[in-house]
C-alpha positions in Angstrom: 0.0 0.0 0.0 1.3 3.5 -1.0 2.3 5.6 1.9 0.0 8.7 2.1 1.5 12.1 1.5 2.1 13.7 4.9 0.9 17.1 3.7 -2.6 15.8 3.5 -2.8 15.4 7.2 -0.9 18.6 7.8 -3.3 20.8 5.8 -6.3 19.0 7.3 -4.9 19.6 10.8 -4.5 23.3 10.1 -8.1 23.6 8.9 -9.3 22.0 12.1 -6.7 23.5 14.6 -8.1 25.6 17.4 -6.8 29.2 17.6 -7.6 29.6 21.4 -7.7 27.2 24.3 -10.4 27.6 26.9 -9.9 26.5 30.5 -13.0 25.5 32.5 -14.0 25.3 36.2 -15.8 22.4 37.8 -19.1 23.7 36.6 -18.0 23.8 33.0 -17.9 27.5 32.9 -15.1 29.2 30.9 -12.6 30.7 33.4 -10.0 31.9 31.1 -9.2 31.8 27.3 -5.5 31.4 26.4 -4.9 33.0 22.9 -2.9 31.0 20.4 -2.6 30.3 16.7 -4.1 27.5 14.7 -0.7 26.0 13.8 0.2 22.4 12.9 3.8 21.2 12.6 5.1 18.0 11.0 8.3 16.5 9.7 9.0 15.2 6.2 11.5 12.4 6.0 13.4 12.6 2.8 14.8 9.1 3.2 11.3 7.5 4.1 8.5 9.5 2.7 7.6 8.6 -1.0 7.2 11.2 -3.7 3.5 11.0 -4.6 2.2 10.3 -8.0 0.4 13.1 -9.9 -2.8 11.9 -11.5 -5.3 13.5 -13.9 -9.0 13.6 -12.9 -9.6 10.5 -15.1 -7.0 8.5 -13.1 -4.3 8.5 -15.8 -0.8 9.2 -14.6 0.8 12.4 -15.8 4.5 13.0 -16.4 6.3 15.1 -13.8 7.9 18.3 -15.1 10.6 19.3 -15.8 12.5 16.1 -16.2 9.5 14.1 -17.7 9.9 11.0 -15.7 6.7 8.9 -15.5 4.8 9.5 -12.3 4.2 5.8 -12.0 7.8 5.5 -10.8 7.8 5.1 -7.0 10.7 6.8 -5.3 11.5 8.6 -2.1 11.6 12.3 -2.0 15.3 12.3 -1.4 15.9 10.1 -4.5 13.7 12.5 -6.4 15.9 15.4 -5.2 19.0 13.6 -6.5 17.5 12.8 -9.8 16.6 16.4 -10.5 19.8 18.0 -9.2 22.2 19.2 -11.9 25.3 18.9 -9.7 24.3 15.3 -8.9 24.0 14.5 -12.6 27.5 16.1 -13.1 28.8 13.6 -10.5 28.5 15.4 -7.1 27.2 13.3 -4.2 24.0 14.5 -2.6 23.9 13.1 0.9 20.5 12.8 2.5 21.7 12.9 6.0 20.1 11.5 9.2 22.0 12.5 12.3 23.8 9.3 13.5 23.8 8.6 17.2 25.1 5.8 19.4 23.6 4.8 22.7 26.2 4.9 25.5 25.8 3.6 29.0 27.0 6.1 31.7 27.1 6.3 35.4 26.7 3.7 38.1 23.0 3.2 37.3 23.7 2.6 33.7 21.9 5.6 32.4 21.9 5.8 28.6 22.7 8.9 26.6 22.9 9.4 22.8 26.3 10.2 21.5 26.6 11.9 18.2 29.1 10.1 15.9 31.2 12.2 13.5 30.7 11.8 9.7 32.7 13.0 6.8 32.9 13.4 3.1 36.4 12.3 2.0 38.3 12.3 -1.2 41.3 10.0 -2.0 44.0 10.6 -4.6 46.7 8.4 -5.9 49.9 8.2 -3.9 52.6 7.3 -6.4 55.6 5.3 -5.4 59.0 6.9 -6.3 62.3 5.3 -7.3 64.8 5.3 -4.4 68.4 4.8 -5.1 70.4 2.4 -2.8 71.3 4.0 0.5 68.8 6.9 0.1 65.8 7.7 2.2 62.2 7.8 0.9 60.9 11.2 0.5 57.9 12.1 2.6 54.8 12.4 0.6 51.8 14.5 1.9 48.8 12.3 2.8 46.5 12.6 -0.4 43.3 12.3 1.6 41.1 15.3 2.2 37.9 15.5 4.2 35.1 17.8 5.1 33.2 17.3 8.3 29.4 16.9 8.1 28.5 19.2 11.0 25.7 18.8 13.4 25.6 22.2 15.2 25.2 21.9 19.0 24.4 24.5 21.6 27.6 26.2 22.5 29.5 24.5 19.8 31.4 25.9 16.9 29.4 27.6 14.2 29.6 25.8 10.8 28.5 26.4 7.3 25.3 24.3 7.7 22.5 26.8 7.1 18.7 26.8 7.1 16.7 27.5 4.0 13.0 28.3 4.0 10.0 28.2 1.7 6.7 29.8 2.3 3.4 29.8 0.4 0.0 31.3 1.2 -3.1 30.2 -0.5 -6.9 30.4 -0.1 -9.2 27.5 0.5 -10.7 27.9 -3.0 -7.2 27.6 -4.5 -6.7 24.3 -2.6 -10.0 23.0 -3.8 -9.6 24.1 -7.4 -6.2 22.4 -7.9 -6.5 18.6 -8.3 -4.1 16.7 -6.1 -3.1 19.9 -4.4 -1.0 18.4 -1.6 0.8 16.1 -4.1 1.6 19.1 -6.3 3.0 21.0 -3.4 5.3 18.0 -2.6 6.6 18.0 -6.2 7.2 21.7 -6.1 9.2 21.3 -2.9 11.2 18.4 -4.3 12.2 20.4 -7.4 12.9 23.4 -5.2 15.3 21.4 -3.0 17.1 20.2 -6.0 17.5 23.7 -7.2 18.7 24.9 -3.7 21.1 22.0 -3.7 22.6 23.3 -7.0 22.7 26.9 -5.9 24.4 26.2 -2.6 27.1 23.9 -3.9 27.8 26.0 -7.0 28.0 29.1 -5.0 30.6 27.6 -2.7 32.7 26.5 -5.7 32.5 30.0 -7.3 33.4 31.6 -3.9 36.6 29.5 -4.0 37.7 31.5 -7.1 38.7 28.6 -9.4 41.6 29.2 -11.8 41.0 29.4 -15.5 40.4 26.1 -17.2 42.8 24.4 -19.5 43.3 20.7 -20.5 46.9 21.0 -19.3 45.7 22.1 -15.8 43.3 19.2 -15.7 46.0 16.8 -16.7 48.4 18.2 -14.1 45.7 17.6 -11.4 45.5 13.9 -12.4 41.9 14.3 -13.6 40.7 11.9 -16.3 38.9 13.5 -19.2 35.8 11.5 -18.8 35.5 12.8 -15.1 35.1 16.3 -16.3 31.6 18.0 -16.6 30.8 21.6 -17.3 27.8 23.6 -16.0 27.0 26.8 -18.0 25.6 29.7 -16.1 23.5 32.7 -17.2 26.5 34.4 -18.9 27.0 31.3 -21.1 30.7 32.0 -21.1 32.7 29.7 -23.4 29.6 27.6 -24.3 28.5 26.5 -27.7 26.3 23.9 -29.3 28.2 21.6 -31.7 27.0 20.3 -35.0 25.9 17.1 -33.2 23.4 19.2 -31.1 25.3 18.7 -27.9 26.2 21.6 -25.6 29.8 21.9 -24.6 32.0 24.5 -22.8 35.7 24.5 -23.6 35.0 21.1 -25.3 33.6 19.6 -22.2 30.1 18.1 -22.1 27.8 20.7 -20.4 24.4 21.5 -19.1 22.7 24.9 -18.5 22.0 26.1 -15.0 20.1 29.3 -13.9 21.8 29.2 -10.4 25.1 31.0 -11.2 26.5 33.4 -13.9 29.8 31.7 -14.4 30.7 28.6 -16.4 32.5 25.9 -14.4 34.4 22.8 -15.3 35.4 20.2 -12.7 35.5 16.8 -11.4 32.2 17.0 -9.5 32.7 13.6 -7.9 35.1 15.4 -5.6 32.3 17.5 -4.2 29.2 16.7 -2.1 26.3 18.5 -0.5 24.4 17.4 2.6 20.7 17.8 3.1 19.3 17.0 6.5 16.8 14.1 6.1 14.2 15.8 8.4 12.4 18.8 6.7 10.1 20.7 9.1 6.8 21.8 7.6 4.3 24.1 9.3 0.8 24.9 8.2 -1.2 27.8 9.8 -4.7 28.9 9.2 -4.3 32.7 8.7 -7.9 33.8 7.9 -11.4 32.8 8.8 -12.1 31.9 5.2 -9.7 28.9 5.5 -6.6 30.5 4.0 -3.4 28.6 4.9 0.2 29.6 5.1 2.6 26.9 4.5 6.3 27.1 5.5 9.1 24.5 5.1 12.6 24.5 6.6 15.5 22.5 5.2 19.2 22.5 6.3 22.0 22.1 3.8 25.8 22.1 3.9 28.2 22.2 1.0 31.1 19.7 1.3 34.3 20.7 -0.6 37.4 19.1 0.8 39.3 19.8 -2.4 38.6 22.9 -4.7 41.7 22.5 -6.7 40.0 20.4 -9.3 37.4 22.9 -10.4 38.1 25.6 -13.0 36.3 28.6 -14.5 35.8 28.8 -18.2 36.9 32.2 -19.7 35.5 33.8 -22.9 
């Protein structure tokens, strides 16, 4: 049985939520009214909740824009984000991250606390052996392992580059009734939006690192194989052209268009990753007596770039 879209219960809860709480005495008389807001909160699990299918009124399945994959495909929301992310298609790893914890027994009474376990995104490069003449010492080679910690910010702990990103809609009750499969459509909009946000955050971090100009010689010197290279072409379309075969390339590298930056980047995207917390908080609030609802979603993302030396900027 298909798991129901959690937004259905969220919106229904917002429509039924009480704005004020009345306290009664022993004779059922109202003694005090505590003002409040008709707000309902929930969590979407990107690893567990399924991306709903969009159906027409006649029950036929529609295709999901913009990538056009049939809606009959059953997938988690996290998998849907990965499929629609351009940086993921270029080779970057999108990590749908659930905070790992380990139960630890402490004290004489055996009290159990949850210990957070560190997690990292790491890259490994080749460590070539060198010829050593008789009687000579081996030269020390820098360890070719780089890592970026996946941070879980704690109270009083160090601040990290994990940041919160929000989305908010407001719509009337007639709007919700006039759109078929309204809750499913909102879930698809969120999924596509998280994919776009994933691209924006990671590409912004790469651009901020001020990559050097691209050349094949620079790529070769970095021990990057040609088939690893992918290009993403920003709104300036610098160095991009469509070949006679109809394929988009930038500086000769297979490319795709993105609206999420101005520059054109070439790189080994497999050496980059971005973390998305698996728990996305969603909030629905009834904001008007006519049943209008405000919907807010919060997601946490962190770019992971242990090595920016294998990304370049394409010049005109």
